[in-house]
C-alpha positions, 0 to 999 in steps of 0.5 A: 507527508506533513508535520508541525513545522513551527513546533519543530523549529521551536524545539530544535533550533537552540539544540541543533545549531552546534550539532549540525554545524559540527556534523556538516563539517565532518560530513564535508570532509568525506570525498563524495566526488559525484553526488546526484544533483541536489536542490537548494536546502534550508538550514536545519530542515534541509529539503523537508519543507518541500515535502508538503501535501502531495509529495509524489507530485512535488518530487515529480516536478523537482525531478524535471529540473534536477533529473531522475536521480536527485539528492535531498536532505531531511535535516542531516539525513541524505535521501535519494529520489528515483523517478525513472525506470532506469534508476528504479531498476538499478535500485531494485534489481542491479543493486537490490541487496545493497538497498534492501534495508529499511531505515529506522522509523520510530512510529512504525517501530512502535506499532510493529513490536520493534519492527518484527513485521515484514515491511519494516524489519531490518534486512537480515536473517530474521527478515528472511525467515519471517518473509519466507513463512509469510510467502510459503504458508500464508500468501502462496498461490495455492493458499490464496486460491484456498480462500476463494469461497471467502472472497466470493461470499463477501462479494456476494454479500456486498452485491446484496447490500447494494440491491437492498439500498433500492437504487438510492445513493450509496457510499461506494467507497465505504462498501469497498473498505468494508469488503476488504476488511471482511475478507481479510478478517475472515482469512486472517482471523477466521471471522468478521468483526462487526464493531469498530475495533479493526477500523479504529486501529487502521484509522489510528495508524493512518493518523500517526503516520501523517504527523511524525517528524521522526518518520522523516528525520530519525535523529529528531524523533525526540520532537515526537516525544515532546508533541505527545506523538510517542504517547499516542503511538504507545496507546495505539500499540497497546490497543493493537496488542490487546486486539491480536492477543485476544484473537490468538487466545480465541484460536488457542481455545478452539477445539480442533479445526479442519486443515482446509479451513485454517486461517492465518493465525491457525497456520502461524500457531501450528508452525509455532507449536511444531517448530516446522520451519526451524525458526522460533516464531514468537508470539509478538512476531505473529502479531506483527505479521497481522499488523502488516496483513491488515495495515497494508492489505485493507488500505491498498485493496480498497484504494485500488478499487476506489480509483479504478471505479472513479476512472471508469465513471469518468470514462464511459467508453471504458466502463461500457467495454468492461461491462460488455466483457463481463456480460459475455463471461457472466452469461446471465448467471447470478455472479461471475465466479473467480474461475472465470476471471482469467477470461477477462483481459480487459478487466485486468487491463483496467486494474493495471491502468488504475495502478499505473495512474494511482499507485496506492503508496506512490513513493513505496516504503523507503529503503536504505543503502548498506554500503557505498555504491555507484548508481547511474554513475553517481556516488551513493554513500552508506546509510542513504535513504531511498525513495522511489517515485512509482507514481512519477514512473507511471506517468513518465511521457517517455514510457507511456503515450498520453500518460495522464489519460485513462486508457486500459487498452494500452495493456492489452498487447503488452506483457507489462505487469505489476508483479515486480518484473517490469519497472515501468509499473511498480505499484507494489515495489520489486526485488527482495522488498517487493510486496508479498501480498500481490496475489491476495490483494488483486484476487479481491480487486478482480472479483469485486470489480468484475461483479460490480460492473456485471450486475449494476449500472453506475450513475453519479447523483448530480450534474457535477463531475467526480472530484478526483482530489487526493487525500494524503497519507500512507496510502493515497486515497480519494479525498471524497468518497464515491457517492453513486446510484447503482441500478440493477442491469436489465439483464437481471431485472427478472431475477431481482427477488432471487438475489 
């Protein structure tokens, strides 16, 4: 979460001093008797300078001083930060409807057709209709299960690519990104894309989200215009539109399809033609939904796998335990099928523990209050932005024993899950704005991790340990890729030529 502070100050100072003084005067006239604790702030930018690299870590440290519910200021915009189970539950359950709106975010708005997607749409009837279509027709449990063959095919292809590497050092992180991309392309668009089209779009989204002033201070979006960011966003939006327009036209020109082989665009076009939901599903809405599917699905899926494997490499006993479970279930077959994944509790515990330590989006997507409300005894005004530090909650020592340690067994005798009902573990959010694609993402993660550990032995190429440094962005990933040597387990030595 970074931006060019010098550029910001140069352009904003002479124009904003008078405005901010005037706004501050009227703001202070309001009687907010019991606001949450707040750290000192600088003129003009408030607390924005404190959200440097690793904002989730900075905010965790600040919460230790100012408490689990604190008030920051991004210029003139009030922002509350929740860092405890109690605060998260109040926001995403007790007062969920009050905090179900999204603040206007300039760059996401430009690349999602005016926030016509699910993630950034304003709370209201439009958002309810679009989410309902996605949940019922694209991401339901039945629909996710219908794509089992796609997941198994792509995981099998990944395993073959690893074996063809002939025990040389490979970039496993790159393979995991490719796996997520291929699965999502086949499920959403009906085929994979061998070129760099999808990758360029995803890279562009990551780049823009890290540079925007307006993302964090909507009233200063004009700074992004002056620095050329809006022009870059518009160019990316054009590239996104051309890509998805081409995919839609390709589907419209298909000569028939089988219901059982429908991809997401097939389904959405059918809903549009039949008007089966009573909601006018516009062409741009279809494209905006696709932006969400790719933007959220690819990065969070591959990131979760990346962190899980990293932790297993650093914890050989956990790796050994997972391999033992995989071999027990696999029983020498070429691959563990998806039907058997539910027989692997330790696998699921490993992924939960990885999500606890490495939430893909550690601060979740920001929310905004739609009216004045009391929160843990504090007065929260209308229009306050909300950040929930899921990363800090996942490492709270009052909840978790030895919270910095990777201990999957902690999840073997507990009902705590990541689906939004247990606020100790909220990597995908919760409530109305919780991620609707949890089943879809975790089905890929479980199948891929189970089979990687089942088929291969992992070894780092050098004597140095694995670098766990984070790379900032909308999804927190490892700064460096996993470079690893994978050798076929002894169990499969006799079958090398058959894989």
